[in-house]
C-alpha angles and dihedrals in degrees: 000000000000094000091049091050091049091050091049092050091049090049091053091051091051092050091052091049090049093053091049090049092051091051092054100035098057121056109198091196091059089049092053091048092052092050091049092050091051092048092048091050091051090050090051089054091051093048095046097052106065131155106246093219102044102021090226120136116260091194112054114208091231090063096054123103090234093058092047091048090053089050090051092049090052091049092049091046090053090050092049090050090052092052092045089055090050091050091049090049090050092051092048090049090051090053090049089050090052089052092050091048090049094239124156112272097210092120093069092056095055 
């Protein structure tokens, strides 16, 4: 039982380090800026390609690679957010399990 408890404590420490790393490694503001740049570039493409007779765009922004890349980034970001929530829930459950087992909660204070 002692080896299992040691493994569990080490696992909790690793999870906490992983969450801290994810918070510092990904800058959500940079992500938003990249998506905005891609969307603006797609709008420029739409505005620059106009039919001379009708004035309508011949290159819709939704068909550009930039717009599709921005859509993919938003989809991936939503998926990452979902998994981050699941990881946080798992960590909170592990702390609750420690409380139920009556184990020391020093790991949460680190």
